[in-house]
C-alpha positions as semicolon CSV with decimal commas, in nm:
position;residue;x (nm);y (nm);z (nm)
1;M;-0,475;-1,517;-5,207
2;R;-0,194;-1,251;-5,230
3;P;-0,411;-0,982;-5,035
4;V;-0,478;-1,227;-4,778
5;R;-0,118;-1,343;-4,743
6;R;0,006;-0,982;-4,702
7;Q;-0,210;-0,883;-4,467
8;L;-0,152;-1,169;-4,214
9;P;0,169;-1,019;-4,079
10;R;-0,003;-0,704;-4,028
11;L;-0,286;-0,861;-3,841
12;V;-0,011;-1,048;-3,601
13;L;0,170;-0,757;-3,558
14;G;-0,111;-0,602;-3,464
15;S;-0,262;-0,840;-3,206
16;F;0,090;-0,842;-3,034
17;V;0,126;-0,494;-3,014
18;L;-0,257;-0,475;-2,859
19;A;-0,149;-0,738;-2,607
20;A;0,177;-0,526;-2,519
21;V;-0,026;-0,240;-2,420
22;V;-0,274;-0,451;-2,231
23;L;-0,022;-0,613;-2,002
24;G;0,145;-0,243;-2,019
25;L;-0,174;-0,094;-1,846
26;A;-0,236;-0,402;-1,603
27;G;0,137;-0,307;-1,447
28;P;0,016;0,022;-1,289
29;A;-0,279;-0,093;-1,211
30;S;-0,172;-0,416;-0,982
31;A;0,102;-0,166;-0,813
32;H;0,055;-0,127;-0,408
33;D;0,020;0,213;-0,274
34;A;0,314;0,398;-0,154
35;A;0,418;0,644;0,139
36;E;0,494;0,988;-0,032
37;S;0,573;1,224;0,264
38;T;0,544;1,222;0,622
39;S;0,446;1,480;0,930
40;P;0,717;1,557;1,047
41;A;0,940;1,460;0,768
42;Q;1,172;1,197;0,826
43;G;1,490;1,289;1,091
44;A;1,320;1,631;1,111
45;T;1,361;1,797;1,447
46;V;1,020;2,038;1,603
47;P;1,052;2,247;1,886
48;A;0,759;2,040;2,083
49;P;0,621;1,711;2,039
50;P;0,341;1,753;1,800
51;A;-0,019;1,710;1,854
52;E;-0,037;1,422;1,572
53;V;0,167;1,269;1,304
54;S;0,069;1,179;0,978
55;V;0,172;0,970;0,617
56;T;0,071;1,081;0,284
57;F;0,009;0,822;0,004
58;S;-0,003;0,802;-0,302
59;N;-0,363;0,641;-0,275
60;T;-0,644;0,667;-0,067
61;P;-0,578;0,349;0,188
62;L;-0,849;0,113;0,301
63;G;-1,030;0,242;0,660
64;I;-0,945;-0,053;0,822
65;G;-0,643;-0,233;0,937
66;S;-0,441;0,113;0,997
67;S;-0,206;0,126;1,281
68;F;0,019;0,373;1,436
69;S;0,275;0,327;1,703
70;V;0,435;0,664;1,811
71;K;0,738;0,582;2,067
72;D;0,961;0,822;2,242
73;A;1,358;0,686;2,356
74;A;1,218;0,508;2,673
75;G;0,954;0,363;2,489
76;T;0,652;0,500;2,637
77;E;0,373;0,476;2,352
78;W;0,223;0,835;2,259
79;A;-0,050;0,721;2,020
80;D;-0,418;0,821;2,157
81;G;-0,736;0,682;1,929
82;A;-0,828;0,560;1,639
83;V;-0,621;0,648;1,277
84;Q;-0,791;0,873;1,091
85;I;-0,781;0,858;0,732
86;V;-0,913;1,125;0,483
87;D;-0,815;1,136;0,135
88;A;-0,488;1,001;0,113
89;V;-0,360;1,094;0,463
90;A;-0,331;0,907;0,766
91;T;-0,301;1,080;1,055
92;Q;-0,276;0,960;1,400
93;K;-0,295;1,208;1,704
94;L;-0,104;1,169;2,030
95;R;-0,113;1,239;2,406
96;P;-0,030;1,564;2,550
97;G;0,296;1,595;2,753
98;G;0,553;1,417;2,566
99;P;0,897;1,471;2,668
100;A;1,206;1,607;2,418
101;G;1,403;1,370;2,275
102;G;1,363;1,131;1,984
103;Y;1,055;0,958;1,867
104;T;0,969;0,638;1,621
105;V;0,664;0,593;1,424
106;T;0,585;0,274;1,294
107;W;0,271;0,275;1,105
108;R;0,102;-0,011;0,893
109;V;-0,226;0,069;0,638
110;V;-0,394;-0,152;0,397
111;S;-0,364;-0,010;0,064
112;A;-0,630;0,022;-0,217
113;D;-0,570;-0,314;-0,357
114;S;-0,589;-0,476;-0,005
115;H;-0,234;-0,551;0,048
116;P;-0,106;-0,463;0,383
117;I;0,202;-0,213;0,404
118;E;0,427;-0,033;0,667
119;G;0,688;0,184;0,752
120;T;0,880;0,356;0,992
121;F;1,037;0,715;1,067
122;T;1,168;0,910;1,331
123;F;1,163;1,288;1,434
124;T;1,310;1,439;1,706
125;A;1,131;1,688;1,949
126;A;1,360;1,988;2,097
127;S;1,167;2,043;2,435
128;G;0,922;1,871;2,603
129;A;0,577;2,006;2,618
130;A;0,455;2,225;2,934
131;G;0,481;2,012;3,232
132;A;0,650;1,723;3,070
133;S;0,921;1,531;3,275
134;P;1,251;1,491;3,084
135;S;1,249;1,126;2,927
136;G;1,322;0,805;3,111
137;T;1,251;1,006;3,465
138;S;0,938;0,872;3,517
139;T;0,717;0,639;3,369
140;P;0,299;0,542;3,386
141;G;0,178;0,448;3,710
142;T;0,439;0,659;3,954
143;S;0,264;0,857;4,187
144;S;0,366;1,202;4,308
145;T;0,442;1,024;4,616
146;G;0,720;0,802;4,460
147;S;0,540;0,489;4,551
148;S;0,467;0,314;4,241
149;T;0,178;0,095;4,122
150;P;0,200;-0,184;3,852
151;A;0,182;-0,015;3,529
152;A;-0,051;-0,024;3,260
153;A;0,061;-0,259;2,958
154;V;0,200;-0,002;2,679
155;P;-0,033;-0,117;2,420
156;G;0,196;-0,206;2,081
157;I;0,114;-0,198;1,678
158;G;-0,127;-0,425;1,576
159;T;-0,301;-0,446;1,872
160;A;-0,687;-0,335;1,951
161;K;-0,561;-0,058;2,173
162;P;-0,555;0,302;2,101
163;G;-0,407;0,395;1,795
164;V;-0,507;0,088;1,572
165;T;-0,833;0,058;1,405
166;E;-0,989;-0,291;1,486
167;E;-1,040;-0,585;1,168
168;P;-1,055;-0,919;1,189
169;G;-0,736;-1,096;1,211
170;E;-0,557;-1,183;0,927
171;P;-0,434;-1,514;0,820
172;A;-0,087;-1,606;0,979
173;N;0,090;-1,685;0,631
174;A;-0,111;-1,411;0,455
175;G;0,124;-1,288;0,177
176;Q;0,121;-1,047;-0,128
177;P;-0,253;-1,137;-0,311
178;F;-0,203;-1,316;-0,691
179;Q;-0,245;-1,096;-0,960
180;W;-0,513;-1,239;-1,160
181;S;-0,581;-0,934;-1,384
182;I;-0,244;-0,996;-1,556
183;V;-0,319;-1,375;-1,640
184;I;-0,697;-1,250;-1,756
185;F;-0,528;-0,999;-1,996
186;A;-0,284;-1,251;-2,151
187;A;-0,537;-1,550;-2,178
188;V;-0,742;-1,278;-2,377
189;A;-0,432;-1,140;-2,582
190;V;-0,341;-1,513;-2,648
191;G;-0,718;-1,611;-2,766
192;L;-0,712;-1,295;-2,996
193;L;-0,432;-1,430;-3,146
194;V;-0,551;-1,773;-3,191
195;A;-0,900;-1,616;-3,341
196;L;-0,712;-1,462;-3,606
197;A;-0,485;-1,724;-3,702
198;V;-0,793;-1,957;-3,734
199;L;-0,944;-1,691;-3,953
200;A;-0,657;-1,669;-4,174
201;R;-0,664;-2,055;-4,249
202;R;-1,010;-2,012;-4,311
203;R;-0,943;-1,731;-4,527
204;L;-0,591;-1,899;-4,684
205;A;-0,850;-2,252;-4,756
206;G;-1,116;-2,060;-4,922
207;D;-0,890;-1,894;-5,177
208;G;-0,718;-2,204;-5,276
209;E;-1,048;-2,378;-5,336
210;T;-1,169;-2,055;-5,544
211;A;-0,830;-2,090;-5,747
212;D;-0,881;-2,459;-5,796
213;N;-1,221;-2,415;-5,923
214;D;-1,111;-2,147;-6,164
215;G;-0,846;-2,380;-6,306
216;E;-1,097;-2,663;-6,363
């Protein structure tokens, strides 16, 4: 009986340690991807509007649901084509001819755990591209004679336009998915503790019966 009673606290302690380790491993596994850097860097000043912008993540995002919006100070959209994802870098090409001035990049991707993440960064172009007009002096749809024609609607982030990869629409109330892995690991740990407790009780009962028989 004594050896079993001495081993019981060790078994219980070992079970708690195992449960803590399992839950500790489940936490990092459920963490969302994060943006590590951007190109151009946040708040940077570049000589001229770049040919593309990009965001580097801590893990490779999924290839669907990615979108970039790159607008100048006048609100003109310069994103051109779909977002390209290679390894952990999401890249968006820009239309040529961008003006000097500030640009705002708004991005959205779906992380490896299927949860959408988004962010914004800015940069400034010291001078415009060759042949570009100063920001705010002209808008798409204006001819060289000065007559204006209806301007095409500027695509915004989240629409199936240049700069967006098409995907099925998400539910309006889509939120962060519940992390079932933590619940599963916790259930396994509790089950292990219950099994050890039952086993210990059986051993104690068996030792007690043996002691009684010996006493008779």
